[in-house]
PAGU-765812 format. One line per 2 residues: number of its first residue (from 1); their letters; for each residue y, z, x of C-alpha. Coordinates in Angstrom, 2 decimals, padded with zeros to 5 digits. Layout:
% PAGU-765812
NUM = A = Y Z X  ...
% end
This chain:
% PAGU-765812
1 = MS = -192.54 014.20 151.50  -195.82 014.39 149.71
3 = AS = -196.45 018.12 149.36  -196.54 017.81 145.44
5 = PR = -196.14 015.25 142.72  -192.62 014.32 141.64
7 = NH = -191.95 015.96 138.34  -188.91 013.89 137.34
9 = RA = -187.48 010.83 138.17  -183.94 009.95 137.18
11 = GD = -184.44 006.59 135.09  -188.00 007.24 134.14
13 = DQ = -187.31 006.12 130.40  -185.41 002.96 130.98
15 = EA = -187.72 001.84 133.54  -190.90 002.40 131.53
17 = HA = -189.44 000.55 128.48  -187.38 -002.29 130.20
19 = ST = -188.37 -005.58 128.42  -189.15 -007.26 131.56
21 = HT = -191.24 -004.51 133.25  -194.68 -003.81 132.01
23 = VD = -196.29 -000.19 132.28  -198.55 -001.69 134.75
25 = DV = -195.67 -003.10 136.83  -194.08 000.43 137.01
27 = RF = -197.34 002.13 137.84  -198.33 -000.31 140.63
29 = MR = -194.85 -000.31 141.95  -194.75 003.63 142.00
31 = RA = -197.70 003.38 143.86  -196.14 001.02 146.52
33 = IA = -193.29 003.52 146.80  -195.48 006.42 147.38
35 = LA = -197.24 004.49 150.00  -193.90 003.52 151.76
37 = ER = -193.21 007.18 152.27  -196.22 007.43 154.61
39 = GA = -194.00 005.52 156.98  -191.44 008.27 157.12
41 = GQ = -190.30 009.29 160.65  -192.27 006.29 162.09
43 = VA = -190.35 003.12 161.24  -186.47 003.76 161.42
45 = PN = -184.12 002.04 161.67  -186.35 -000.20 159.60
47 = PK = -186.76 000.87 155.78  -190.01 002.40 154.33
49 = VG = -191.79 -000.05 152.51  -195.30 -000.04 150.66
51 = AV = -197.45 -003.06 149.13  -200.19 -003.03 146.52
53 = LV = -202.21 -006.00 145.69  -203.54 -006.24 142.24
55 = RD = -206.24 -008.69 140.87  -207.39 -008.77 137.34
57 = GQ = -205.90 -005.27 137.06  -207.75 -003.85 139.94
59 = VV = -206.18 -002.77 143.24  -207.74 -005.02 146.02
61 = GE = -205.46 -004.01 148.87  -202.87 -001.50 150.08
63 = GW = -200.73 -001.12 152.81  -197.29 000.37 154.34
65 = HQ = -195.13 -000.14 157.19  -196.63 002.27 159.41
67 = QY = -194.82 001.81 163.06  -191.64 000.41 164.09
69 = GG = -192.07 -003.10 165.16  -195.54 -003.15 163.81
71 = PH = -196.90 -005.21 160.93  -195.11 -004.94 157.64
73 = AE = -196.62 -003.44 154.32  -197.69 -006.71 152.91
75 = VH = -199.75 -007.78 156.07  -201.64 -004.50 155.91
77 = AL = -202.32 -004.94 152.29  -203.24 -008.43 152.65
79 = AA = -205.74 -007.47 155.73  -207.16 -004.62 153.33
81 = AH = -207.73 -007.27 150.58  -209.50 -009.67 153.06
83 = AV = -211.79 -006.79 154.27  -212.91 -006.61 150.50
85 = AA = -213.40 -010.43 150.35  -212.19 -013.35 151.87
87 = NA = -210.16 -014.66 148.99  -209.35 -011.32 147.30
89 = AR = -205.63 -011.93 147.30  -205.75 -015.40 145.77
91 = GA = -204.22 -015.20 142.39  -203.32 -011.58 142.82
93 = TA = -199.98 -009.89 142.08  -198.20 -008.22 145.18
95 = YV = -196.19 -005.15 144.38  -193.68 -004.67 147.23
97 = SL = -190.89 -001.93 147.39  -188.48 -004.14 149.11
99 = EP = -188.10 -007.89 149.02  -190.35 -009.48 151.48
101 = CN = -188.74 -010.60 154.81  -188.11 -014.25 155.41
103 = HH = -187.42 -014.26 159.09  -189.13 -014.12 162.51
105 = GK = -188.17 -010.79 163.94  -190.70 -008.61 165.63
107 = TP = -193.24 -009.71 163.30  -193.64 -013.26 161.50
109 = PC = -192.25 -013.57 158.07  -194.08 -011.83 155.27
111 = TE = -193.33 -014.43 152.83  -195.52 -016.88 154.70
113 = AL = -198.37 -014.49 154.74  -198.18 -013.97 151.12
115 = IA = -198.01 -017.79 150.45  -200.97 -018.45 152.61
117 = AG = -203.04 -015.77 150.95  -202.44 -017.67 147.72
119 = VA = -200.68 -014.55 145.82  -199.63 -015.68 142.31
121 = RV = -196.95 -013.37 141.83  -194.81 -010.88 143.52
123 = VC = -193.01 -008.04 142.08  -190.41 -006.32 144.35
125 = AT = -188.33 -003.26 143.59  -185.06 -004.49 144.97
127 = RD = -183.54 -007.25 147.40  -183.25 -006.79 151.15
129 = PN = -179.55 -006.33 151.99  -180.12 -007.50 155.64
131 = PK = -178.96 -010.97 155.63  -181.29 -011.88 158.61
133 = AA = -184.38 -010.63 156.54  -183.20 -011.77 152.99
135 = GG = -184.20 -015.11 151.21  -187.65 -014.03 150.78
137 = IE = -187.39 -014.18 146.80  -186.06 -017.75 147.08
139 = RL = -188.94 -018.81 149.61  -191.43 -017.45 147.51
141 = EA = -190.19 -019.11 144.20  -189.96 -022.59 146.24
143 = AG = -193.54 -022.26 146.96  -194.49 -021.79 143.25
145 = IR = -195.06 -017.96 143.27  -193.54 -016.25 140.23
147 = VT = -191.22 -013.38 141.35  -189.94 -010.13 139.44
149 = VG = -187.21 -008.16 140.79  -185.94 -004.69 139.84
151 = VC = -188.99 -002.65 138.91  -188.38 000.98 139.76
153 = EH = -185.37 -000.22 141.71  -183.49 003.15 141.46
155 = EA = -186.50 004.86 143.16  -186.64 002.35 145.84
157 = LV = -182.86 002.68 146.51  -183.09 006.51 146.76
159 = QN = -186.10 006.54 148.98  -184.28 004.26 151.82
161 = AP = -180.69 005.35 150.87  -179.59 005.73 154.57
163 = FF = -180.98 002.17 155.07  -179.08 000.67 152.28
165 = HA = -175.89 002.78 153.31  -175.95 001.35 156.89
167 = AR = -176.39 -002.08 155.32  -173.25 -002.07 153.28
169 = GT = -171.11 -001.78 156.37  -169.89 001.76 157.57
171 = DR = -168.62 003.62 160.60  -170.33 007.09 159.59
173 = PF = -173.99 008.11 158.86  -175.59 008.89 155.72
175 = VT = -175.17 012.62 155.32  -177.81 014.71 153.52
177 = LK = -177.01 018.33 152.90  -179.84 020.63 152.46
179 = LA = -179.62 024.33 151.56  -182.15 027.03 150.45
181 = VS = -180.94 029.27 147.88  -181.86 032.09 145.36
183 = ID = -181.88 031.74 141.77  -178.28 033.12 141.89
185 = GA = -177.32 030.68 144.40  -177.25 032.85 147.60
187 = IV = -178.33 031.69 151.15  -178.55 035.13 152.51
189 = DA = -178.94 038.73 151.20  -176.26 041.53 151.63
191 = SR = -177.76 042.75 154.94  -177.25 039.39 156.46
193 = QR = -180.48 039.75 158.12  -182.42 036.61 158.78
195 = GW = -185.22 035.89 156.58  -187.13 033.19 154.47
197 = LT = -186.15 032.48 151.04  -188.53 029.73 150.32
199 = GP = -192.31 029.40 150.80  -194.68 027.54 153.21
201 = AA = -194.90 024.22 151.12  -191.05 024.05 151.01
203 = HA = -190.67 024.69 154.59  -193.14 021.81 155.26
205 = AV = -190.93 019.67 153.23  -187.95 020.45 155.10
207 = HA = -189.65 019.44 158.28  -190.51 016.15 156.63
209 = LR = -186.93 015.76 155.92  -186.02 016.39 159.65
211 = AD = -188.75 013.85 160.74  -187.00 011.35 158.64
213 = AD = -183.44 011.91 159.98  -181.90 010.83 163.14
215 = AV = -180.41 014.09 163.76  -180.37 017.64 162.28
217 = AV = -177.13 019.55 162.33  -176.08 023.02 161.80
219 = GI = -172.59 025.12 161.96  -172.11 027.46 164.86
221 = GT = -172.45 030.40 162.35  -175.96 029.52 161.58
223 = AL = -176.72 028.78 165.27  -175.40 032.28 166.35
225 = AD = -177.21 034.17 163.23  -180.51 032.33 163.48
227 = DP = -180.77 030.85 166.83  -182.84 027.80 165.41
229 = AL = -184.88 025.38 167.25  -184.17 022.57 164.75
231 = TV = -187.37 020.69 165.91  -190.03 019.12 163.79
233 = RL = -193.22 021.13 163.61  -195.06 021.29 160.40
235 = VE = -195.57 017.56 159.80  -196.57 014.40 161.77
237 = AP = -194.22 014.18 165.05  -191.66 011.42 164.31
239 = RV = -191.55 008.22 166.62  -188.17 009.76 167.90
241 = AP = -187.44 013.30 167.69  -184.16 013.89 165.83
243 = RR = -181.33 014.94 167.96  -180.02 018.53 167.41
245 = IV = -176.30 018.80 166.41  -174.25 021.98 166.26
247 = FD = -170.55 021.73 164.83  -168.98 024.16 167.32
249 = RQ = -165.17 023.93 167.55  -164.66 026.18 170.36
251 = GR = -167.99 025.70 172.22  -169.38 029.00 171.53
253 = LP = -172.93 028.04 171.36  -174.82 030.62 173.74
255 = LD = -176.47 029.20 176.97  -179.56 031.33 176.26
257 = SA = -180.05 029.97 172.89  -183.15 027.83 171.95
259 = LV = -181.01 024.84 171.49  -179.50 024.87 175.07
261 = RT = -182.81 026.07 176.67  -184.67 023.07 175.30
263 = AG = -181.82 020.47 175.61  -183.83 018.74 178.61
265 = EI = -186.71 018.22 175.96  -184.80 016.96 172.84
267 = PV = -181.14 016.06 173.02  -178.60 018.59 171.79
269 = SV = -174.95 017.67 171.01  -172.10 020.12 170.45
271 = IT = -169.16 018.65 168.18  -166.08 020.51 169.39
273 = HA = -162.23 020.43 168.87  -160.11 021.60 171.78
275 = PR = -162.85 023.73 173.40  -162.41 026.07 176.23
277 = PV = -162.96 024.16 179.34  -165.11 026.77 180.95
279 = AA = -167.45 026.79 177.91  -167.58 022.99 177.68
281 = NA = -168.40 022.67 181.30  -171.22 025.21 181.14
283 = LA = -172.76 023.57 178.02  -172.71 020.21 179.89
285 = DA = -174.12 021.60 182.89  -176.83 022.82 180.84
287 = GV = -177.74 019.58 179.65  -175.80 019.60 176.36
289 = QV = -173.75 016.64 175.12  -170.23 017.92 174.42
291 = LE = -168.41 015.52 171.88  -164.81 016.13 170.77
293 = AA = -163.56 015.26 167.32  -160.47 015.85 165.53
295 = GL = -162.21 016.83 162.19  -165.39 016.26 160.14
297 = AD = -164.77 012.62 159.47  -164.04 011.89 162.96
299 = AL = -167.13 013.90 164.17  -169.25 011.65 161.83
301 = RT = -167.52 008.45 163.39  -168.42 009.93 166.64
303 = LW = -172.13 010.61 165.66  -172.55 006.99 164.42
305 = AE = -171.18 005.66 167.58  -174.07 007.51 169.23
307 = GV = -176.61 006.03 167.29  -176.93 008.48 164.13
309 = RH = -177.46 006.54 161.01  -178.94 009.65 159.05
311 = LL = -177.71 013.06 159.54  -179.41 016.00 157.97
313 = VE = -177.17 018.84 157.66  -179.07 022.33 157.11
315 = GG = -176.08 024.58 156.82  -174.57 027.15 156.84
317 = AE = -172.29 027.86 153.73  -168.95 026.97 155.59
319 = LG = -169.93 023.75 157.13  -171.69 022.44 153.92
321 = SA = -168.88 023.31 151.87  -166.50 021.72 154.11
323 = LL = -168.47 018.35 154.09  -168.78 018.56 150.30
325 = HA = -165.18 019.17 149.83  -164.31 016.26 152.18
327 = GL = -166.36 013.95 150.29  -168.70 013.29 153.26
329 = VH = -172.09 014.19 151.88  -174.02 011.60 150.00
331 = HL = -177.16 013.53 148.98  -177.36 017.19 148.24
333 = II = -180.78 018.62 148.34  -181.25 022.27 146.91
335 = FQ = -184.57 024.36 147.44  -184.46 027.06 145.04
337 = AP = -186.60 030.19 145.58  -187.55 032.29 142.51
339 = VI = -185.71 035.36 143.90  -182.48 037.02 142.92
341 = LG = -180.36 038.35 145.87  -177.64 040.03 143.76
343 = AG = -174.50 042.02 144.99  -173.14 041.33 148.50
345 = AV = -175.47 038.32 148.93  -173.48 035.17 150.35
347 = SA = -173.16 032.15 148.18  -173.96 028.78 149.24
349 = FA = -170.68 027.57 148.22  -168.59 030.70 148.97
351 = TF = -165.82 028.58 150.77  -165.84 025.64 148.50
353 = PA = -162.58 025.41 146.42  -162.71 026.94 142.91
355 = AV = -163.40 024.53 139.97  -162.88 024.66 136.24
357 = AD = -166.24 024.62 134.38  -165.07 021.97 131.80
359 = TA = -163.65 019.66 134.43  -165.96 020.23 137.50
361 = PR = -167.78 016.94 138.60  -171.17 016.78 137.45
363 = LR = -173.64 015.68 140.00  -176.47 013.38 139.05
365 = VL = -179.97 014.36 139.57  -182.00 011.88 141.54
367 = ER = -185.31 013.76 141.80  -187.02 017.13 141.38
369 = RV = -190.26 018.38 142.97  -192.13 021.71 142.84
371 = FG = -193.38 022.98 146.35  -195.44 026.24 145.65
373 = DD = -192.96 028.47 143.81  -189.91 026.62 144.82
375 = LM = -187.91 023.97 142.96  -186.42 021.15 145.03
377 = TR = -183.67 019.14 143.38  -182.02 016.03 145.09
379 = YA = -178.39 015.24 143.76  -176.26 012.37 144.36
381 = VF = -173.03 013.46 145.75  -171.02 010.43 147.06
383 = GD = -171.67 006.72 147.03  -174.95 006.61 145.49
% end
């Protein structure tokens, strides 16, 4: 997402003052991370990666991983530097948001490209957890290139959290829960009428989140109340449109809903538990994939088996609270609008078990951004 500058980064102070990280190291690495975000929606299941080449304090080349199967960020940055001057990269420092790859995959090793270009130093935010691609740091050091690891590591890990989650070994997708709420924490007013809480900039940011996910999910309550399409519309179309998911125990999704009517264009899956056979058969005949699961954890394992690595859940209150209570949410993203909905409004966490203020778990803030008049906060909930 790039609709506005990031206002707060968890770990700002320690990164800026770490003894081995200069102010320039942090500045150029943050530029590499910002460039990496341009690959959102286009490179999965690969990670988003950015690269900046700096010589004598000046940027001589920039690049990012633009397309799955295409050249990596380092290669794009080297090409940009070469366009400036044939030897522009010689003696330069390369800032890369992920350890340069050291294997022949869909593209040649980036380590060899950096070595051939005469780069003197490589700064990478974090190591690559993929054993096939790892070893780049050791290869660079063996070639006499100085390597610094860990600059802005926290930001790099957050940016590619689903990738690192999958690399750790799991049987469930990385789950991001997104909710739009009022100042008083409500998702809909007392009338229960459909309406927008947040403004256009926040809407675009949500579509960017969709573009960067493998699937977008809602509960049946939201599907019935809002009849959403759950498509990506306000940003660049992703390489693969995210699958639409409805958690619907009894198979109540209407056959004339927007999701069912467009199931032949973008896949739709309904997660059920002992649905009515007539309803399940009707959905299947309409082109909807009907998947049975015994509970939420089983549903997520089923989605993982279907190839979903990153699941964006957009509500509603019952599904979101159930996922949170079950410990199945990794990141919680709250878009808070500057409105008060007051008495009778539906709380975003109305079905979440009661907690005591003094002992309730405190969620860690990962980032905050402002989109128009709306505030977005990303929290680490589980395993991050």
